[in-house]
Every structure is written in C-alpha cells, then in structure tokens.
N, C-alpha and C positions, 0 to 999 in steps of 0.2 A: 481437617483443614490445616491444623497447626503443622502436621507432618510435611505439607507441601511448601511451607514458607522457606525452609532452608534451601530446597531445590530451586525455587524461584530466585532466591538471592544468589545462588551459585550461577544460575543461567545468566542473570544480569551482570554479574562480575565477569563471566566469560565473554559476554558480548562487548562490555566496555574494554576488556583486554584486547579483543579483536579490533575495536575502534582505534585504540592507542597504537596497535601494531600497524594498522592501515595508515594512520596519520604519519607514522615514521617512514612508511614506504613511499609516501607521496613527495613530489618535489616541493621544496619550501616556497617556490615562487607561486604555487597554487594558493598559498595563504598569505601572500604579501599584501600589505595594505595598498589601496583599498581592497577589501576582501573580494577575491575573484577565483572562481573555479576554473579547472583546466579547459572546460568546454561550457558553452552557454547552456543553462538548464532549460532554455526555451526554444532550442533549435528544432524541436519536433512539432512546433505549432507556430503559425504566423502571428498569432495573438500571444501577448505575454501573460504571465500568470495573474497579474492584477486585473487585466481585462477579462480573463476567464472567471475570476471571482465576481466581477461586476454583474454576471448573470443573476446572482442572488438578489440584486436590487429590484428585479422584475417579479420576484416571487411574492407570495402572500406572507402572512405573519408567522406561519409555522416553519421555522428554520432551525436546523440542527447540524452540528458537525460531529461525526464519529471518529474518534482518535484511536486508530489501530496501531498499537506499538508492538505486540507480540502475537504470533499465530494463536488463534483461539478456536481452532477447528471451524465448524460452520458458523459460529457466532460472529466472526469478523464481518460476514456478509449478511447474516440473518438479521442483525439489529437494525440496519437501515431499512430492510424490507418490512420488518415488523412495525417500525415507526410509520412507514408509508401506508401499510395496510390498515392499521388501527386508526390513523387519521382519516383515511378514506371511509372507514366504517362510521366515523363520527361526523361525517358531512363535509370534509375538506377534499376537493378534487386534487389530483396529482399536480396539476399545473400551478396550484397555489401553495406548494410545499417546496422549500429549499433544503435539500439534503446533500451533505458532503461527506464523503468517506476519505480520510487521509491515511494512506499506507506509508508508514515510516518505521524506522528502527528495524525490527526483525521481520516485518511483513512485506518488505519491498518486493520479494520474489513473486508475490501474487500479481504484481503489475506487469510481469514479463511473460513472454510466450514460452511454450513448452520446449522449444528448441534449446533455450538457455538452461532450463531445468535439467535437461539431460546432459548437456555439454559441460556445465559447471557443477553438477551434482548438488543442486539447490536443496533437495530433500535432506541430504546429509548435513550440509552446511547450516541450514536454517532449522534443522530438526523438525521437518514436516513430513508426516507419513501419509501415504496414499490409502484412503479408506477401503480400497478394493484389495490391494496387495498386502496391506498392513506394514509394508516396508517403506524406506525413504522414497518419497515421490520423485519420479522422473518426468512429471507433467504438471501443468497448471490445471488442476481439476475444476477450477472455477471459471475457466474460459470456455464458453460454448459447451456446457455440460449436456449430457444426453437426458432425454425425458426420464424422469423417475430417479435420477441420480441422488437427489436430496429430498428426504421425507421427514416430516416431524410428527411424532406420535400425537394423535388426537386431531391433527390438522390435515395430514396427508402430504402430497407432493408440493414442494415450494420452489419458486423460481428465484434462486439466489446466485445464479451465475453472473459474472461481471457484465457480460453483454446484455443479460436480461435486466439487471439493475439499470444499466445505461439506457436501455429501451424505454424505461419508465421514468427517465429524467434525473436519476441519481448521479451526482457528480463525483468522480473519483480522481484522486491525484496521488503522486508518489514523490517521496523525498529524494532530491538530487544529492544532498549531503551524504545520506546513507549509501546511495548508489556509488558515489565517488569513493568513499572510504572503504566500503566492503568489496567493491570490485578490485581495489588495490590489494586488499588482504588476500582475496582469491587468486589474483594474478601472482602474488608473491609465492603462494603455496603451490602454484602450478608452473612456476618459473616462466611466467609470461610477462609481457609489457603491460603496465598498469593502464596506460592510456588506451591501448588496443582493447583490453577487456572492458574498460568503461564504455568505449564507443560501441562495442558489441552489445552490451547491456542496454544502452540507450536506444540502439536500433531495434531492439526487441521489445520495447515498451508497447503494450497492447493499444490498439486503436481507441481513441477517445479518452485515454488516460493522460492527464496533464502532468508534466514534470514541473515541480515547484522547487524553488531554491532550497527549502528545508521543510520538513514536516511541521516543526514548531512554528515556522513562518506561516504555513498554511492554516494551522489551527488558529493563530492570531488573526489572520486576515478574515477567516470565516466568521469569527466572533465580531470583528469590526463591521461586518455586513449583517449583523443581527442574529447570528446563529447561537443557539444554546449549545453547551458542551456536553458530550457523553463519551466516557472512556469505554472503548470497545475491546479491550484486552491487549 
C-alpha cells in the first residue's frame, strides 16, 4: 500500500497542473464576478440542478451520496449498486432509497458518450484502460454494457452499467467545472477552440445525467437533502 502513495500523489499533482493550465487557457471573463461559466451548466435539462436534487426529499430515510473523484475501475459504479442491493436485502425497497453518484474531477469522462472517448482520446487523457483490450479505452464501457461484461467473484454477473443504475433509480450527475477546465486543456493540446470543445462535451453527456455547477456543489447539496457521504475513489 505504501508504494502506491507516491504514485497517487504524483497523479494528483499532474491533475492539478492540468487544472491550472486549463484555467489559464480560459477567458478571464468566464471567472469574472459574479462567478459565471461560459455556458449554462443547466442547458441540457429544463429543470435546474436544485430542482433535480429535490427528488431526494421524496425518498425514505436511507440516502447516500457517492463522491467519485478518480477512476476506480468497477468500484465507481459498484458501490452505489452494492448499497442498493444490501438495503433491499435488509427490507428497504428501491423507491425508499435516495442514492446519488457524483462524477467529478477525473471521473467526468464516464458521463459522456463513446464518440467523445474516441475523438478526444479520453482513455489516454484520464488514464482509463479498457478491460477487454487492456489499453487506453476508446469507449465508455459503462454505458449500455453487454450481458456478462461485469462479474464479481462469489456473486456472478452484476448490473453496474450507467443505464442499469438509472433504471433502478440511482441519480447520477457530472461536474461542469471539471468539464469546463479540462475541455480547455484538451482543446489547447489539440489546437482547437475551447468553447467548441466544451460544447461538444456537453452535447455528449449521456441521457439522464444531470450537469451540476460543480462536483463539490453537488456533494454539498446531496448532504443538505439528508444524504450520508461515501468516498467512491
């Protein structure tokens, strides 16, 4: 375990360096007070993010937010499913659970369609490998996975695809701040216009995933609505 700590620290420093680079690449007007992003983080949904979180008020007492900061292989999506399954086993129906998964920081690629993974080389940029090819992924393997794609020893096949989690009432959102900054970083590296790349990323956010102003904003809102906190990697 100790050998992994320096690597994790280096990865975090590299990410923060990317954030700093991206911020420098953005127009200063994007951060002029009052704080405003280049595009509304809510354009993909007629309801704003606060209204989206109000769904939690109709849930039962078992509420939790999973904070996904860095890709953690299958665990990013397994933890919400495990929470739901074990609560079902102990007598709580799905409709009485409020489960939120926040994709922020280095996990935002999971919120976007495979077209963008291939076009912008998300697997390389976010250091996410495809479990089949073992190389940098060019697809979002968690969107509409095939039967048998994910199996757990001792349990068998598990349904942890994003669409499968959504079908069981699990709420998923993605950080607009990370999308804004990192799309600018990628745009700069590809000699493209930052706004064009951002809009492309936003257009490729998967159905049912809510764009929120920031991941930390979402974590806070979830807790204000009664969710316990769980770090998901």
